[in-house]
C-alpha positions, 0 to 999 in steps of 0.5 A: 522541510514540509515543501521537500517532503511533498515530493515523495508523493508527488514524484511518483505519480509526475512519473507515472504521468509522463511515461504513460501519456509520453509512451500512448502519444509517442511511438518512438517513445516507447522505444527508449527503453533506457530513458523510461528505465530512468525516468521511472527509477529517478522518480521512486530513488530521488524520494527514497533519498528525501526519506532516508534523509528526514528519517536521519534528522528526525527530531529525537523529541517529536511526538507528533511528526512533520505534517505537510498538506498539499491542497483542501479537498472537500469540507461538508459539514464538520468533515474536513478532508485534506491531502495531508501527510504526516511524516513520524517515525513509523510512517518514515520507517515504512516510506524507506521500505517502500522507496528503497526496495521500489528503486531497486525493483525498478532497476531490475524491471529494466533488463527483466521487462527489456524487449517487452511491447509494454514496458513503457506501460509496465513503468507507468504502472509500478510508479503510480503503485509506489505513489499510491502506496506512499499515500496509504502510510503518509496520509494524514486521514482515513480518507487520503489513506483509503485512496492510497489503498484502493491504488494499490489494489487497482494497481495490483490488479493492472500488474498482475494481469500485465500480461493479459492476453494469458488467461492465466494471467487475466483470471489471477488479476481479477481474483486479487481485485475481487478479494482485496474489495471483500476486505475494502467494503469492511475498511468503509464500514470501519470509517463510517463507524469512526467518523459517527463515534469520533467526529473525525477521521484524522488519525491523531484525533481517533487514536487521541479518542482511543480510550474515550471508545466503548468497549464494543464500539472498540472492538467492532473498528478493530474487527472491521479493520482487520478484516480489511488488512485480511484481504490486502496482507493475504491472511485466511479467508482472503489468502487466496490471491496470492499464490495466483499472483505469482503469474504476473511478472516477476518485479511485481512478485517482489513489488507485491510481497517485500515493499508494499501490499503485503504489510500493509496491513499490519501497518494500518493495524499499527498506525491505529495501536492506541484503538487496539490497545483498548479492552475492546481492541485487544480482544480483536488482537487474541482474533489476530494472533489466531488466524496470523498462526493458522495462516501461517500453519496452512500456508507452510504445508502447503508450500512443502507441496510446491515445485516452483520457487515463485508458489514456494515464496508466496506461501512463506 
């Protein structure tokens, strides 16, 4: 099972590399829209089938999940960073959403992007987006998760600004990139703080030692993680990028809303739920409640005055 689950990670990356490089080197390949669309869709649909099978056959009594390691990246002192992934009920459920909705968006994109000169680039970016999101949700440690976190931000920049000849799209992509970098800085600080107090960046180690953290340490870790989540999940004050992101192709709007980017922040909080369950973390949960309520109210009021259905969706 572990060997098969690796393809959930690798197939979207291979799809992106094949489509991107082949399209860049071969002008004739760029015209093969059906082939490009089929390759791109299969690179996401096959992982969906694998994740669905793993979820349906997940051991009912398992509490640790199915772990698989692709390779070792680096080892510095006590810090051992590996490209390792954990398939538990939470990550498998999220994986089904990402790959399932992602497959449908790929299918829709075949018709939507028909005739576009950047057809092959679009599918290469979509596959890369799914690869990054899979790293984010399936990563067994915060470093792999952060690579996916940054990858999603990069791909959103490329996709929102896909029609970069139009100034509105280019500016929207820049705004999304900058807003997310603010949140990413908080994530980096949180990772340093976690390693300093826990001595590991593996989620299993972090969650198992959550109760040993002081209230102040847990508070700052959770607050920094939440600040990072506000960028990805478009919460106050870092929500300004999302409405402008609707300037990009419609499949990108669907991908950001339904399958990937705006869900990654709450997923990370759920992944670190034992830390958020400590007394210090519970104080941050109150802040999250207030910010989420304020964001919902303000966005709903703004949505009332919108005439563009994509803008209404952005504020919903």
